[in-house]
C-alpha atoms as one frame of an Amber mdcrd trajectory, in Angstrom:
protein
 -11.078  16.841   1.300  -8.188  19.024  -0.112  -7.291  18.440  -3.747  -3.551
  18.038  -4.424  -3.789  16.461  -7.958  -1.940  19.066  -9.745   0.557  19.868
  -7.013   2.822  16.890  -7.107   5.387  16.531  -9.728   4.304  13.522 -11.689
   7.407  13.151 -13.845   9.716  13.537 -10.845  11.082  10.387  -9.359   9.021
   9.025  -6.520  10.674   6.768  -3.961   8.617   3.807  -2.749   9.472   1.971
   0.539   7.414  -0.586   2.209   7.979  -2.212   5.709   6.292  -4.436   7.988
   6.156  -3.665  11.697   5.247  -7.331  12.406   7.296  -9.858  10.624  10.388
  -9.024   8.562  10.648 -12.501   7.051  11.667 -12.751   3.311  11.094 -16.495
   3.086   8.489 -19.189   4.257  11.236 -20.714   6.341  11.841 -17.460   8.317
   8.349 -17.434   9.688   7.938 -19.289  12.917   5.843 -22.383  12.433   3.500
 -21.111  15.271   2.615 -17.991  13.101   2.484 -19.608   9.698  -1.278 -20.330
  10.032  -2.118 -16.928  11.098   0.379 -15.000   8.889  -0.825 -12.763   5.928
   0.823 -11.445   2.848   0.142  -7.944   1.730   0.970  -7.290  -1.986   1.229
  -3.572  -2.350   1.755  -1.534  -5.661   2.148   2.182  -5.741   1.718   3.856
  -9.062   1.299   7.131 -10.866  -1.513   7.094 -13.571  -2.020   9.962 -16.100
  -5.116  10.706 -18.062  -6.601   7.709 -20.055  -5.277   5.313 -17.487  -1.754
   5.574 -18.849   0.753   4.384 -16.048   3.819   6.431 -15.907   5.379   4.892
 -12.737   4.985   1.926 -10.448   6.780   0.064  -7.826   5.662  -3.178  -6.004
   6.357  -5.007  -2.809   5.077  -7.958  -0.782   5.364  -8.038   3.037   4.347
 -10.706   5.642   2.452  -9.628   8.759  -0.154 -10.838  11.061  -3.587  -9.707
  12.068  -3.372  -6.311  13.917   0.197  -5.406  12.615   0.662  -2.615  10.258
   2.537  -2.666   6.998   3.798   0.977   5.995   4.255   2.422   2.614   6.104
   5.696   2.018   6.197   7.658  -1.216   8.529  10.592  -1.511   8.424  13.115
  -4.412   9.754  16.470  -5.124   7.053  18.182  -3.269   4.964  15.478  -1.647
   5.353  12.862   1.169   2.762  10.175   1.415   2.877   7.676   4.332   0.165
   4.891   4.387  -0.321   2.135   6.841  -2.412  -0.980   6.041  -3.518  -3.001
   9.067  -5.221  -6.227   8.270  -7.528  -7.751  11.023  -8.955 -11.249  10.974
 -12.343 -11.545  12.722 -13.282 -14.562  14.762 -15.935 -15.229  11.880 -13.143
 -15.502   9.324 -13.645 -12.182   7.694 -10.968  -9.646   7.022 -10.988  -5.837
   7.804  -8.279  -3.579   6.375  -7.641  -0.412   8.225  -5.964   2.225   5.992
  -4.325   5.232   7.611  -2.911   7.938   5.297  -0.866  11.059   5.932   0.185
  13.503   3.226   2.457  16.355   3.330   2.491  18.728   0.281   4.826  21.802
  -0.080   2.858  24.386  -2.094   4.905  27.302  -3.331   3.944  30.634  -1.628
   1.663  28.705   0.706   3.961  26.390   2.467   3.550  22.801   3.729  -0.112
  21.469   4.006  -0.893  18.278   5.850  -3.920  16.029   5.590  -4.834  12.629
   7.211  -7.386   9.911   6.385  -8.586   6.920   8.170 -10.607   4.250   6.419
 -11.916   0.756   7.459 -12.553  -1.622   4.545 -14.003  -5.089   4.712 -12.206
  -7.328   2.184 -11.995 -10.866   1.061  -8.668 -12.704   0.359  -7.537 -11.927
  -3.191  -9.639  -8.726  -3.565  -7.657  -5.708  -4.644  -8.260  -2.559  -2.662
  -7.451   0.831  -4.424  -6.402   3.670  -2.208  -6.086   7.205  -3.702  -4.057
   9.177  -1.076  -4.488  12.464  -2.972  -8.077  11.986  -3.864  -9.739  11.135
  -7.292  -8.787  13.193 -10.314 -11.582  15.582 -11.239 -10.716  15.455 -15.011
  -8.853  13.362 -17.436  -6.071  16.019 -17.523  -4.936  15.292 -14.137  -2.572
  12.461 -13.097  -3.106  10.753  -9.712  -1.376   8.362  -7.338  -2.739   4.966
  -6.556  -1.751   2.506  -3.986  -3.135  -0.949  -4.585  -3.189  -3.620  -1.883
  -4.126  -7.352  -1.881  -4.406  -9.375   1.316  -3.948 -13.148   1.049  -3.155
 -15.899   3.632   0.517 -16.649   3.985   0.193 -20.420   4.315  -1.511 -21.901
   1.334  -1.799 -25.493   0.269   1.252 -24.815  -2.074   3.648 -22.671   0.086
   5.908 -22.654  -2.956   3.419 -20.223  -4.550   3.792 -17.777  -1.747   7.584
 -18.001  -1.788   7.631 -17.485  -5.557   5.481 -14.375  -5.116   7.748 -13.021
  -2.468  10.913 -13.759  -4.523   9.410 -12.026  -7.445   8.688  -8.802  -5.487
  11.822  -8.348  -3.317  13.082  -4.709  -3.061
């Protein structure tokens, strides 16, 4: 795996966008009642963490989707573009599998643009936080790294107001 840890400009502004290809609902009432029992919420946080776990930037979003439909995240920096798609799948046994596809473009001076792609399949439980490192893990405490954290939970809960409150607090 190529290491880009020192190549992106940590102090430059990263632009974070998240979009669901399945449902673009922003409230509980916007989701058709026939899908509410199958809908999922993906809480996504992208952040830059420097040495000693000091967070220097973050952005969060919550998106509604259904099993098999991706939620995409794009991070744009001065010399890096990171595109990640999270696709949750509910199995007939009631388990959840999260497929993570990452694409990275880095412009390295005097070398040009380099491209890398990753694909991971991760079994998860509702409420479990998955940590994805699109540029890989830092090899020393001097390097900063980008983390994308995702949490999958059922959309319809015994208290739907909790879901709506979470969506309202993370609107873009």
